[in-house]
PyMOL Python script that loads the backbone (N, CA, C, O; Angstrom):
from pymol import cmd

cmd.read_pdbstr("""\
ATOM      1  N   MET A   1      16.816   8.840  10.960  1.00  0.00           N
ATOM      2  CA  MET A   1      16.867   9.358   9.641  1.00  0.00           C
ATOM      3  C   MET A   1      18.239   9.528   9.186  1.00  0.00           C
ATOM      4  O   MET A   1      18.539   9.776   8.018  1.00  0.00           O
ATOM      5  N   ALA A   2      19.165   9.369  10.265  1.00  0.00           N
ATOM      6  CA  ALA A   2      20.743   9.444   9.910  1.00  0.00           C
ATOM      7  C   ALA A   2      20.929   8.330   8.747  1.00  0.00           C
ATOM      8  O   ALA A   2      21.468   8.626   7.681  1.00  0.00           O
ATOM      9  N   ASN A   3      20.454   7.056   9.020  1.00  0.00           N
ATOM     10  CA  ASN A   3      20.725   6.177   7.980  1.00  0.00           C
ATOM     11  C   ASN A   3      20.275   6.502   6.636  1.00  0.00           C
ATOM     12  O   ASN A   3      20.928   6.148   5.654  1.00  0.00           O
ATOM     13  N   ALA A   4      19.148   7.183   6.541  1.00  0.00           N
ATOM     14  CA  ALA A   4      18.737   7.755   5.175  1.00  0.00           C
ATOM     15  C   ALA A   4      19.656   8.800   4.532  1.00  0.00           C
ATOM     16  O   ALA A   4      19.736   8.930   3.310  1.00  0.00           O
ATOM     17  N   LEU A   5      20.381   9.576   5.457  1.00  0.00           N
ATOM     18  CA  LEU A   5      21.261  10.457   4.847  1.00  0.00           C
ATOM     19  C   LEU A   5      22.455   9.718   4.326  1.00  0.00           C
ATOM     20  O   LEU A   5      22.960  10.006   3.241  1.00  0.00           O
ATOM     21  N   HIS A   6      22.963   8.636   5.206  1.00  0.00           N
ATOM     22  CA  HIS A   6      23.970   7.926   4.933  1.00  0.00           C
ATOM     23  C   HIS A   6      23.779   7.175   3.403  1.00  0.00           C
ATOM     24  O   HIS A   6      24.661   7.133   2.545  1.00  0.00           O
ATOM     25  N   ILE A   7      22.577   6.666   3.296  1.00  0.00           N
ATOM     26  CA  ILE A   7      22.206   5.961   2.119  1.00  0.00           C
ATOM     27  C   ILE A   7      22.161   6.915   0.870  1.00  0.00           C
ATOM     28  O   ILE A   7      22.607   6.554  -0.219  1.00  0.00           O
ATOM     29  N   GLN A   8      21.625   8.096   1.073  1.00  0.00           N
ATOM     30  CA  GLN A   8      21.642   9.138   0.012  1.00  0.00           C
ATOM     31  C   GLN A   8      23.010   9.460  -0.438  1.00  0.00           C
ATOM     32  O   GLN A   8      23.249   9.572  -1.641  1.00  0.00           O
ATOM     33  N   ARG A   9      24.041   9.635   0.579  1.00  0.00           N
ATOM     34  CA  ARG A   9      25.422   9.947   0.075  1.00  0.00           C
ATOM     35  C   ARG A   9      25.842   8.885  -0.695  1.00  0.00           C
ATOM     36  O   ARG A   9      26.460   9.217  -1.707  1.00  0.00           O
ATOM     37  N   ARG A  10      25.660   7.487  -0.480  1.00  0.00           N
ATOM     38  CA  ARG A  10      26.176   6.490  -1.110  1.00  0.00           C
ATOM     39  C   ARG A  10      25.721   6.402  -2.538  1.00  0.00           C
ATOM     40  O   ARG A  10      26.490   6.015  -3.418  1.00  0.00           O
ATOM     41  N   SER A  11      24.546   6.736  -2.767  1.00  0.00           N
ATOM     42  CA  SER A  11      23.649   6.459  -3.924  1.00  0.00           C
ATOM     43  C   SER A  11      24.490   6.829  -5.224  1.00  0.00           C
ATOM     44  O   SER A  11      24.511   6.088  -6.207  1.00  0.00           O
ATOM     45  N   ALA A  12      25.200   8.067  -5.152  1.00  0.00           N
ATOM     46  CA  ALA A  12      25.973   8.583  -6.234  1.00  0.00           C
ATOM     47  C   ALA A  12      27.074   7.689  -6.554  1.00  0.00           C
ATOM     48  O   ALA A  12      27.359   7.468  -7.731  1.00  0.00           O
ATOM     49  N   ARG A  13      27.776   7.107  -5.497  1.00  0.00           N
ATOM     50  CA  ARG A  13      28.855   6.218  -5.746  1.00  0.00           C
ATOM     51  C   ARG A  13      28.445   4.821  -6.014  1.00  0.00           C
ATOM     52  O   ARG A  13      29.308   4.065  -6.458  1.00  0.00           O
ATOM     53  N   ASN A  14      27.250   4.372  -5.806  1.00  0.00           N
ATOM     54  CA  ASN A  14      26.762   3.030  -5.739  1.00  0.00           C
ATOM     55  C   ASN A  14      27.135   2.480  -7.107  1.00  0.00           C
ATOM     56  O   ASN A  14      27.806   1.454  -7.223  1.00  0.00           O
ATOM     57  N   HIS A  15      26.683   3.191  -8.148  1.00  0.00           N
ATOM     58  CA  HIS A  15      26.811   2.633  -9.473  1.00  0.00           C
ATOM     59  C   HIS A  15      28.114   2.335  -9.935  1.00  0.00           C
ATOM     60  O   HIS A  15      28.239   1.719 -10.994  1.00  0.00           O
ATOM     61  N   LEU A  16      29.157   2.711  -9.242  1.00  0.00           N
ATOM     62  CA  LEU A  16      30.665   2.574  -9.504  1.00  0.00           C
ATOM     63  C   LEU A  16      31.069   1.144  -8.883  1.00  0.00           C
ATOM     64  O   LEU A  16      32.053   0.507  -9.258  1.00  0.00           O
ATOM     65  N   SER A  17      30.220   0.753  -7.934  1.00  0.00           N
ATOM     66  CA  SER A  17      30.606  -0.581  -7.173  1.00  0.00           C
ATOM     67  C   SER A  17      30.613  -1.712  -7.991  1.00  0.00           C
ATOM     68  O   SER A  17      29.835  -1.709  -8.944  1.00  0.00           O
ATOM     69  N   ALA A  18      31.365  -2.718  -7.804  1.00  0.00           N
ATOM     70  CA  ALA A  18      31.433  -4.089  -8.533  1.00  0.00           C
ATOM     71  C   ALA A  18      30.211  -4.842  -8.233  1.00  0.00           C
ATOM     72  O   ALA A  18      29.681  -5.591  -9.053  1.00  0.00           O
ATOM     73  N   VAL A  19      29.745  -4.623  -6.978  1.00  0.00           N
ATOM     74  CA  VAL A  19      28.583  -5.627  -6.568  1.00  0.00           C
ATOM     75  C   VAL A  19      27.545  -4.430  -6.488  1.00  0.00           C
ATOM     76  O   VAL A  19      27.845  -3.431  -5.835  1.00  0.00           O
ATOM     77  N   PRO A  20      26.299  -4.523  -7.163  1.00  0.00           N
ATOM     78  CA  PRO A  20      25.291  -3.694  -6.921  1.00  0.00           C
ATOM     79  C   PRO A  20      24.449  -3.732  -5.803  1.00  0.00           C
ATOM     80  O   PRO A  20      24.194  -4.826  -5.299  1.00  0.00           O
ATOM     81  N   ALA A  21      23.956  -2.650  -5.319  1.00  0.00           N
ATOM     82  CA  ALA A  21      23.043  -2.624  -4.175  1.00  0.00           C
ATOM     83  C   ALA A  21      21.871  -3.604  -4.324  1.00  0.00           C
ATOM     84  O   ALA A  21      21.309  -3.782  -5.405  1.00  0.00           O
ATOM     85  N   ARG A  22      21.531  -4.222  -3.205  1.00  0.00           N
ATOM     86  CA  ARG A  22      20.335  -5.303  -3.341  1.00  0.00           C
ATOM     87  C   ARG A  22      19.038  -4.438  -3.721  1.00  0.00           C
ATOM     88  O   ARG A  22      18.319  -4.810  -4.648  1.00  0.00           O
ATOM     89  N   PHE A  23      18.773  -3.361  -3.043  1.00  0.00           N
ATOM     90  CA  PHE A  23      17.583  -2.563  -3.183  1.00  0.00           C
ATOM     91  C   PHE A  23      17.818  -1.237  -3.744  1.00  0.00           C
ATOM     92  O   PHE A  23      18.835  -0.621  -3.424  1.00  0.00           O
ATOM     93  N   ILE A  24      16.878  -0.696  -4.636  1.00  0.00           N
ATOM     94  CA  ILE A  24      16.778   0.518  -5.101  1.00  0.00           C
ATOM     95  C   ILE A  24      15.476   1.328  -4.513  1.00  0.00           C
ATOM     96  O   ILE A  24      14.361   0.807  -4.556  1.00  0.00           O
ATOM     97  N   VAL A  25      15.664   2.491  -4.023  1.00  0.00           N
ATOM     98  CA  VAL A  25      14.521   3.244  -3.599  1.00  0.00           C
ATOM     99  C   VAL A  25      14.309   4.405  -4.517  1.00  0.00           C
ATOM    100  O   VAL A  25      15.200   5.169  -4.889  1.00  0.00           O
ATOM    101  N   GLY A  26      13.109   4.464  -4.830  1.00  0.00           N
ATOM    102  CA  GLY A  26      12.739   5.718  -5.837  1.00  0.00           C
ATOM    103  C   GLY A  26      11.197   5.963  -5.788  1.00  0.00           C
ATOM    104  O   GLY A  26      10.486   5.369  -4.978  1.00  0.00           O
ATOM    105  N   ARG A  27      10.725   6.844  -6.669  1.00  0.00           N
ATOM    106  CA  ARG A  27       9.378   6.965  -6.746  1.00  0.00           C
ATOM    107  C   ARG A  27       8.745   6.720  -8.130  1.00  0.00           C
ATOM    108  O   ARG A  27       9.353   6.927  -9.179  1.00  0.00           O
ATOM    109  N   ASP A  28       7.507   6.274  -8.057  1.00  0.00           N
ATOM    110  CA  ASP A  28       6.732   5.940  -9.284  1.00  0.00           C
ATOM    111  C   ASP A  28       6.287   7.276  -9.978  1.00  0.00           C
ATOM    112  O   ASP A  28       6.668   8.391  -9.622  1.00  0.00           O
ATOM    113  N   ARG A  29       5.427   7.013 -11.017  1.00  0.00           N
ATOM    114  CA  ARG A  29       4.905   8.237 -11.685  1.00  0.00           C
ATOM    115  C   ARG A  29       3.933   9.108 -11.032  1.00  0.00           C
ATOM    116  O   ARG A  29       3.736  10.252 -11.442  1.00  0.00           O
ATOM    117  N   ARG A  30       3.209   8.521  -9.852  1.00  0.00           N
ATOM    118  CA  ARG A  30       2.440   9.186  -8.951  1.00  0.00           C
ATOM    119  C   ARG A  30       3.101   9.995  -7.806  1.00  0.00           C
ATOM    120  O   ARG A  30       2.536  10.814  -7.082  1.00  0.00           O
ATOM    121  N   GLY A  31       4.380   9.622  -7.774  1.00  0.00           N
ATOM    122  CA  GLY A  31       5.094  10.319  -6.489  1.00  0.00           C
ATOM    123  C   GLY A  31       5.130   9.326  -5.351  1.00  0.00           C
ATOM    124  O   GLY A  31       5.769   9.677  -4.359  1.00  0.00           O
ATOM    125  N   SER A  32       4.542   8.133  -5.335  1.00  0.00           N
ATOM    126  CA  SER A  32       4.675   7.268  -4.231  1.00  0.00           C
ATOM    127  C   SER A  32       6.192   6.587  -4.266  1.00  0.00           C
ATOM    128  O   SER A  32       6.867   6.458  -5.287  1.00  0.00           O
ATOM    129  N   TRP A  33       6.569   6.190  -2.958  1.00  0.00           N
ATOM    130  CA  TRP A  33       7.779   5.629  -3.012  1.00  0.00           C
ATOM    131  C   TRP A  33       7.856   4.064  -3.299  1.00  0.00           C
ATOM    132  O   TRP A  33       7.001   3.335  -2.795  1.00  0.00           O
ATOM    133  N   ILE A  34       8.786   3.576  -4.036  1.00  0.00           N
ATOM    134  CA  ILE A  34       8.843   2.195  -4.186  1.00  0.00           C
ATOM    135  C   ILE A  34      10.311   1.669  -3.829  1.00  0.00           C
ATOM    136  O   ILE A  34      11.328   2.350  -3.959  1.00  0.00           O
ATOM    137  N   VAL A  35      10.267   0.318  -3.346  1.00  0.00           N
ATOM    138  CA  VAL A  35      11.521  -0.252  -3.220  1.00  0.00           C
ATOM    139  C   VAL A  35      11.373  -1.520  -3.986  1.00  0.00           C
ATOM    140  O   VAL A  35      10.346  -2.197  -3.933  1.00  0.00           O
ATOM    141  N   GLN A  36      12.585  -1.880  -4.814  1.00  0.00           N
ATOM    142  CA  GLN A  36      12.591  -2.916  -5.582  1.00  0.00           C
ATOM    143  C   GLN A  36      14.115  -3.677  -5.414  1.00  0.00           C
ATOM    144  O   GLN A  36      15.178  -3.057  -5.361  1.00  0.00           O
ATOM    145  N   ASP A  37      13.990  -4.987  -5.350  1.00  0.00           N
ATOM    146  CA  ASP A  37      15.383  -5.629  -5.325  1.00  0.00           C
ATOM    147  C   ASP A  37      15.700  -5.882  -6.668  1.00  0.00           C
ATOM    148  O   ASP A  37      14.874  -5.834  -7.579  1.00  0.00           O
ATOM    149  N   ARG A  38      17.046  -6.188  -6.816  1.00  0.00           N
ATOM    150  CA  ARG A  38      17.573  -6.202  -8.067  1.00  0.00           C
ATOM    151  C   ARG A  38      17.032  -7.458  -8.933  1.00  0.00           C
ATOM    152  O   ARG A  38      17.089  -7.431 -10.163  1.00  0.00           O
ATOM    153  N   GLU A  39      16.530  -8.505  -8.258  1.00  0.00           N
ATOM    154  CA  GLU A  39      15.874  -9.632  -8.876  1.00  0.00           C
ATOM    155  C   GLU A  39      14.533  -9.570  -9.024  1.00  0.00           C
ATOM    156  O   GLU A  39      13.954 -10.455  -9.653  1.00  0.00           O
ATOM    157  N   GLY A  40      13.833  -8.483  -8.449  1.00  0.00           N
ATOM    158  CA  GLY A  40      12.429  -8.405  -8.660  1.00  0.00           C
ATOM    159  C   GLY A  40      11.701  -9.348  -7.902  1.00  0.00           C
ATOM    160  O   GLY A  40      10.563  -9.668  -8.245  1.00  0.00           O
ATOM    161  N   LEU A  41      12.276  -9.846  -6.857  1.00  0.00           N
ATOM    162  CA  LEU A  41      11.513 -10.710  -5.801  1.00  0.00           C
ATOM    163  C   LEU A  41      10.868 -10.087  -4.646  1.00  0.00           C
ATOM    164  O   LEU A  41       9.766 -10.433  -4.222  1.00  0.00           O
ATOM    165  N   VAL A  42      11.651  -9.078  -4.110  1.00  0.00           N
ATOM    166  CA  VAL A  42      10.995  -8.267  -3.002  1.00  0.00           C
ATOM    167  C   VAL A  42      10.843  -6.805  -3.307  1.00  0.00           C
ATOM    168  O   VAL A  42      11.598  -6.252  -4.107  1.00  0.00           O
ATOM    169  N   GLY A  43       9.873  -6.166  -2.678  1.00  0.00           N
ATOM    170  CA  GLY A  43       9.668  -4.914  -2.909  1.00  0.00           C
ATOM    171  C   GLY A  43       8.267  -4.425  -2.459  1.00  0.00           C
ATOM    172  O   GLY A  43       7.461  -5.201  -1.945  1.00  0.00           O
ATOM    173  N   GLY A  44       8.018  -3.185  -2.658  1.00  0.00           N
ATOM    174  CA  GLY A  44       6.660  -2.628  -2.338  1.00  0.00           C
ATOM    175  C   GLY A  44       6.429  -1.222  -2.581  1.00  0.00           C
ATOM    176  O   GLY A  44       7.341  -0.508  -2.996  1.00  0.00           O
ATOM    177  N   LEU A  45       5.269  -0.777  -2.351  1.00  0.00           N
ATOM    178  CA  LEU A  45       4.859   0.531  -2.699  1.00  0.00           C
ATOM    179  C   LEU A  45       4.710   1.194  -1.190  1.00  0.00           C
ATOM    180  O   LEU A  45       4.101   0.524  -0.356  1.00  0.00           O
ATOM    181  N   PHE A  46       5.208   2.405  -0.827  1.00  0.00           N
ATOM    182  CA  PHE A  46       5.084   2.961   0.347  1.00  0.00           C
ATOM    183  C   PHE A  46       4.672   4.434   0.467  1.00  0.00           C
ATOM    184  O   PHE A  46       5.069   5.172  -0.435  1.00  0.00           O
ATOM    185  N   ARG A  47       3.986   4.930   1.380  1.00  0.00           N
ATOM    186  CA  ARG A  47       3.575   6.298   1.482  1.00  0.00           C
ATOM    187  C   ARG A  47       4.624   7.205   1.774  1.00  0.00           C
ATOM    188  O   ARG A  47       4.438   8.386   1.480  1.00  0.00           O
ATOM    189  N   SER A  48       5.787   6.837   2.345  1.00  0.00           N
ATOM    190  CA  SER A  48       6.875   7.660   2.467  1.00  0.00           C
ATOM    191  C   SER A  48       8.235   7.216   2.261  1.00  0.00           C
ATOM    192  O   SER A  48       8.446   6.021   2.050  1.00  0.00           O
ATOM    193  N   GLU A  49       9.259   8.127   2.303  1.00  0.00           N
ATOM    194  CA  GLU A  49      10.590   7.767   1.870  1.00  0.00           C
ATOM    195  C   GLU A  49      11.049   6.948   3.257  1.00  0.00           C
ATOM    196  O   GLU A  49      11.745   5.934   3.201  1.00  0.00           O
ATOM    197  N   ALA A  50      10.599   7.484   4.416  1.00  0.00           N
ATOM    198  CA  ALA A  50      11.138   6.769   5.595  1.00  0.00           C
ATOM    199  C   ALA A  50      10.537   5.426   5.608  1.00  0.00           C
ATOM    200  O   ALA A  50      11.278   4.497   5.929  1.00  0.00           O
ATOM    201  N   ALA A  51       9.269   5.167   5.300  1.00  0.00           N
ATOM    202  CA  ALA A  51       8.869   3.672   5.244  1.00  0.00           C
ATOM    203  C   ALA A  51       9.552   2.790   4.319  1.00  0.00           C
ATOM    204  O   ALA A  51       9.897   1.656   4.652  1.00  0.00           O
ATOM    205  N   ALA A  52       9.776   3.321   3.059  1.00  0.00           N
ATOM    206  CA  ALA A  52      10.510   2.751   2.086  1.00  0.00           C
ATOM    207  C   ALA A  52      11.836   2.266   2.518  1.00  0.00           C
ATOM    208  O   ALA A  52      12.195   1.100   2.356  1.00  0.00           O
ATOM    209  N   LEU A  53      12.625   3.271   3.122  1.00  0.00           N
ATOM    210  CA  LEU A  53      13.924   2.959   3.785  1.00  0.00           C
ATOM    211  C   LEU A  53      13.940   1.852   4.798  1.00  0.00           C
ATOM    212  O   LEU A  53      14.704   0.888   4.752  1.00  0.00           O
ATOM    213  N   HIS A  54      13.004   2.079   5.745  1.00  0.00           N
ATOM    214  CA  HIS A  54      12.826   1.212   6.785  1.00  0.00           C
ATOM    215  C   HIS A  54      12.596  -0.306   6.360  1.00  0.00           C
ATOM    216  O   HIS A  54      13.155  -1.239   6.938  1.00  0.00           O
ATOM    217  N   PHE A  55      11.823  -0.439   5.420  1.00  0.00           N
ATOM    218  CA  PHE A  55      11.493  -1.845   4.736  1.00  0.00           C
ATOM    219  C   PHE A  55      12.839  -2.384   4.186  1.00  0.00           C
ATOM    220  O   PHE A  55      13.275  -3.484   4.525  1.00  0.00           O
ATOM    221  N   ALA A  56      13.450  -1.592   3.356  1.00  0.00           N
ATOM    222  CA  ALA A  56      14.702  -2.048   2.567  1.00  0.00           C
ATOM    223  C   ALA A  56      15.780  -2.490   3.647  1.00  0.00           C
ATOM    224  O   ALA A  56      16.487  -3.491   3.539  1.00  0.00           O
ATOM    225  N   ALA A  57      15.800  -1.556   4.746  1.00  0.00           N
ATOM    226  CA  ALA A  57      16.946  -1.865   5.808  1.00  0.00           C
ATOM    227  C   ALA A  57      16.560  -3.073   6.693  1.00  0.00           C
ATOM    228  O   ALA A  57      17.440  -3.770   7.199  1.00  0.00           O
ATOM    229  N   GLU A  58      15.217  -3.326   6.884  1.00  0.00           N
ATOM    230  CA  GLU A  58      15.045  -4.500   7.617  1.00  0.00           C
ATOM    231  C   GLU A  58      15.236  -5.748   6.757  1.00  0.00           C
ATOM    232  O   GLU A  58      15.615  -6.784   7.302  1.00  0.00           O
ATOM    233  N   GLU A  59      14.973  -5.707   5.321  1.00  0.00           N
ATOM    234  CA  GLU A  59      15.139  -6.890   4.478  1.00  0.00           C
ATOM    235  C   GLU A  59      16.588  -7.161   4.270  1.00  0.00           C
ATOM    236  O   GLU A  59      16.888  -8.299   3.909  1.00  0.00           O
ATOM    237  N   CYS A  60      17.552  -6.258   4.450  1.00  0.00           N
ATOM    238  CA  CYS A  60      18.969  -6.441   4.355  1.00  0.00           C
ATOM    239  C   CYS A  60      19.808  -6.350   5.565  1.00  0.00           C
ATOM    240  O   CYS A  60      21.006  -6.067   5.576  1.00  0.00           O
ATOM    241  N   ASN A  61      19.003  -6.639   6.668  1.00  0.00           N
ATOM    242  CA  ASN A  61      19.906  -6.558   8.004  1.00  0.00           C
ATOM    243  C   ASN A  61      20.589  -5.263   8.210  1.00  0.00           C
ATOM    244  O   ASN A  61      21.692  -5.154   8.745  1.00  0.00           O
ATOM    245  N   HIS A  62      19.843  -4.247   7.738  1.00  0.00           N
ATOM    246  CA  HIS A  62      20.521  -2.817   7.968  1.00  0.00           C
ATOM    247  C   HIS A  62      21.907  -2.620   7.484  1.00  0.00           C
ATOM    248  O   HIS A  62      22.698  -1.907   8.102  1.00  0.00           O
ATOM    249  N   ASN A  63      22.209  -3.229   6.409  1.00  0.00           N
ATOM    250  CA  ASN A  63      23.463  -3.079   5.638  1.00  0.00           C
ATOM    251  C   ASN A  63      23.355  -1.928   4.620  1.00  0.00           C
ATOM    252  O   ASN A  63      22.773  -2.158   3.560  1.00  0.00           O
ATOM    253  N   PRO A  64      23.830  -0.800   4.840  1.00  0.00           N
ATOM    254  CA  PRO A  64      23.724   0.448   3.819  1.00  0.00           C
ATOM    255  C   PRO A  64      24.225   0.011   2.670  1.00  0.00           C
ATOM    256  O   PRO A  64      23.633   0.484   1.701  1.00  0.00           O
ATOM    257  N   ALA A  65      25.155  -0.766   2.396  1.00  0.00           N
ATOM    258  CA  ALA A  65      25.705  -1.019   1.142  1.00  0.00           C
ATOM    259  C   ALA A  65      24.614  -1.784   0.217  1.00  0.00           C
ATOM    260  O   ALA A  65      24.688  -1.807  -1.011  1.00  0.00           O
ATOM    261  N   ASP A  66      23.640  -2.376   0.939  1.00  0.00           N
ATOM    262  CA  ASP A  66      22.480  -3.078   0.042  1.00  0.00           C
ATOM    263  C   ASP A  66      21.483  -2.156  -0.446  1.00  0.00           C
ATOM    264  O   ASP A  66      20.534  -2.623  -1.076  1.00  0.00           O
ATOM    265  N   ILE A  67      21.568  -0.791  -0.226  1.00  0.00           N
ATOM    266  CA  ILE A  67      20.503   0.109  -0.423  1.00  0.00           C
ATOM    267  C   ILE A  67      20.973   1.331  -1.274  1.00  0.00           C
ATOM    268  O   ILE A  67      22.010   1.906  -0.942  1.00  0.00           O
ATOM    269  N   CYS A  68      20.292   1.733  -2.304  1.00  0.00           N
ATOM    270  CA  CYS A  68      20.722   3.091  -2.932  1.00  0.00           C
ATOM    271  C   CYS A  68      19.498   3.712  -3.537  1.00  0.00           C
ATOM    272  O   CYS A  68      18.539   3.064  -3.956  1.00  0.00           O
ATOM    273  N   HIS A  69      19.602   5.011  -3.549  1.00  0.00           N
ATOM    274  CA  HIS A  69      18.379   5.700  -4.273  1.00  0.00           C
ATOM    275  C   HIS A  69      18.575   5.588  -5.857  1.00  0.00           C
ATOM    276  O   HIS A  69      19.651   5.353  -6.407  1.00  0.00           O
ATOM    277  N   ALA A  70      17.445   5.781  -6.446  1.00  0.00           N
ATOM    278  CA  ALA A  70      17.352   5.608  -7.873  1.00  0.00           C
ATOM    279  C   ALA A  70      18.060   7.015  -8.373  1.00  0.00           C
ATOM    280  O   ALA A  70      17.873   8.038  -7.714  1.00  0.00           O
ATOM    281  N   PRO A  71      18.861   7.031  -9.534  1.00  0.00           N
ATOM    282  CA  PRO A  71      19.311   8.242  -9.948  1.00  0.00           C
ATOM    283  C   PRO A  71      18.183   9.407 -10.063  1.00  0.00           C
ATOM    284  O   PRO A  71      17.012   9.086 -10.267  1.00  0.00           O
ATOM    285  N   GLU A  72      18.522  10.614  -9.941  1.00  0.00           N
ATOM    286  CA  GLU A  72      17.574  11.595 -10.217  1.00  0.00           C
ATOM    287  C   GLU A  72      16.881  11.583 -11.595  1.00  0.00           C
ATOM    288  O   GLU A  72      17.505  11.424 -12.643  1.00  0.00           O
ATOM    289  N   GLY A  73      15.398  11.782 -11.513  1.00  0.00           N
ATOM    290  CA  GLY A  73      14.702  11.499 -12.794  1.00  0.00           C
ATOM    291  C   GLY A  73      14.313  10.249 -13.083  1.00  0.00           C
ATOM    292  O   GLY A  73      13.488  10.078 -13.981  1.00  0.00           O
ATOM    293  N   THR A  74      14.837   9.186 -12.380  1.00  0.00           N
ATOM    294  CA  THR A  74      14.327   7.808 -12.755  1.00  0.00           C
ATOM    295  C   THR A  74      12.983   7.519 -12.219  1.00  0.00           C
ATOM    296  O   THR A  74      12.711   7.815 -11.056  1.00  0.00           O
ATOM    297  N   VAL A  75      12.077   6.924 -13.050  1.00  0.00           N
ATOM    298  CA  VAL A  75      10.848   6.572 -12.424  1.00  0.00           C
ATOM    299  C   VAL A  75      10.739   5.102 -12.238  1.00  0.00           C
ATOM    300  O   VAL A  75      11.087   4.370 -13.165  1.00  0.00           O
ATOM    301  N   LEU A  76      10.332   4.648 -11.230  1.00  0.00           N
ATOM    302  CA  LEU A  76      10.379   3.170 -10.767  1.00  0.00           C
ATOM    303  C   LEU A  76       8.906   2.731 -11.075  1.00  0.00           C
ATOM    304  O   LEU A  76       8.020   3.580 -11.178  1.00  0.00           O
ATOM    305  N   ASP A  77       8.666   1.424 -11.217  1.00  0.00           N
ATOM    306  CA  ASP A  77       7.282   0.840 -11.216  1.00  0.00           C
ATOM    307  C   ASP A  77       7.339  -0.521 -10.619  1.00  0.00           C
ATOM    308  O   ASP A  77       8.416  -1.051 -10.345  1.00  0.00           O
ATOM    309  N   LEU A  78       6.313  -1.030 -10.439  1.00  0.00           N
ATOM    310  CA  LEU A  78       6.077  -2.575  -9.919  1.00  0.00           C
ATOM    311  C   LEU A  78       5.862  -3.543 -10.954  1.00  0.00           C
ATOM    312  O   LEU A  78       5.439  -4.661 -10.660  1.00  0.00           O
ATOM    313  N   ASP A  79       6.113  -3.222 -12.133  1.00  0.00           N
ATOM    314  CA  ASP A  79       5.643  -4.162 -13.149  1.00  0.00           C
ATOM    315  C   ASP A  79       6.364  -5.416 -13.282  1.00  0.00           C
ATOM    316  O   ASP A  79       5.949  -6.336 -13.987  1.00  0.00           O
ATOM    317  N   GLY A  80       7.572  -5.464 -12.529  1.00  0.00           N
ATOM    318  CA  GLY A  80       8.264  -6.716 -12.375  1.00  0.00           C
ATOM    319  C   GLY A  80       7.686  -7.748 -11.376  1.00  0.00           C
ATOM    320  O   GLY A  80       8.029  -8.929 -11.329  1.00  0.00           O
ATOM    321  N   PHE A  81       6.779  -7.163 -10.597  1.00  0.00           N
ATOM    322  CA  PHE A  81       6.140  -8.008  -9.545  1.00  0.00           C
ATOM    323  C   PHE A  81       4.776  -8.712 -10.060  1.00  0.00           C
ATOM    324  O   PHE A  81       4.163  -8.290 -11.040  1.00  0.00           O
ATOM    325  N   ALA A  82       4.446  -9.614  -9.445  1.00  0.00           N
ATOM    326  CA  ALA A  82       3.310 -10.419  -9.825  1.00  0.00           C
ATOM    327  C   ALA A  82       2.121  -9.156  -9.529  1.00  0.00           C
ATOM    328  O   ALA A  82       2.398  -8.178  -8.835  1.00  0.00           O
ATOM    329  N   SER A  83       0.863  -9.342 -10.129  1.00  0.00           N
ATOM    330  CA  SER A  83      -0.011  -8.306 -10.014  1.00  0.00           C
ATOM    331  C   SER A  83      -0.817  -8.474  -8.722  1.00  0.00           C
ATOM    332  O   SER A  83      -1.710  -7.661  -8.485  1.00  0.00           O
ATOM    333  N   SER A  84      -0.567  -9.446  -7.898  1.00  0.00           N
ATOM    334  CA  SER A  84      -1.365  -9.697  -6.674  1.00  0.00           C
ATOM    335  C   SER A  84      -1.035  -8.421  -5.733  1.00  0.00           C
ATOM    336  O   SER A  84       0.123  -8.010  -5.659  1.00  0.00           O
ATOM    337  N   SER A  85      -1.948  -7.893  -5.115  1.00  0.00           N
ATOM    338  CA  SER A  85      -1.830  -6.942  -4.061  1.00  0.00           C
ATOM    339  C   SER A  85      -1.012  -7.361  -2.739  1.00  0.00           C
ATOM    340  O   SER A  85      -0.702  -6.534  -1.881  1.00  0.00           O
ATOM    341  N   SER A  86      -0.721  -8.620  -2.668  1.00  0.00           N
ATOM    342  CA  SER A  86       0.110  -9.124  -1.563  1.00  0.00           C
ATOM    343  C   SER A  86       1.454  -8.737  -1.616  1.00  0.00           C
ATOM    344  O   SER A  86       2.226  -9.063  -0.714  1.00  0.00           O
ATOM    345  N   ASN A  87       1.854  -7.998  -2.694  1.00  0.00           N
ATOM    346  CA  ASN A  87       3.204  -7.571  -2.817  1.00  0.00           C
ATOM    347  C   ASN A  87       3.397  -6.079  -2.471  1.00  0.00           C
ATOM    348  O   ASN A  87       4.487  -5.510  -2.532  1.00  0.00           O
ATOM    349  N   LEU A  88       2.128  -5.447  -2.069  1.00  0.00           N
ATOM    350  CA  LEU A  88       2.168  -4.079  -1.912  1.00  0.00           C
ATOM    351  C   LEU A  88       2.171  -3.977  -0.346  1.00  0.00           C
ATOM    352  O   LEU A  88       1.466  -4.775   0.270  1.00  0.00           O
ATOM    353  N   HIS A  89       2.927  -3.036   0.355  1.00  0.00           N
ATOM    354  CA  HIS A  89       2.917  -2.894   1.809  1.00  0.00           C
ATOM    355  C   HIS A  89       2.477  -1.309   1.988  1.00  0.00           C
ATOM    356  O   HIS A  89       2.364  -0.823   3.113  1.00  0.00           O
TER     357      HIS A  89
END
""", "prot")
cmd.dss("prot")
cmd.show_as("cartoon", "prot")
cmd.util.cbc("prot")
cmd.orient("prot")
């Protein structure tokens, strides 16, 4: 979980970066955890924050610069993805 803490600390500074993080981790309206990539190609719905962070880390070869948390109060959704359940993990 040390990686999760590192990612949380970076989330506040990440919006200032010239290159945005590849993945954003946050919650949907029901409180489930969501991972979205900035292009809407990869992501999913997860039962826990740890599972969401694990997925994002695996997808970006554990580069913490590619992962950030959504700003406080932001609600994410999977509307950008195809309606196929194959995108949900």
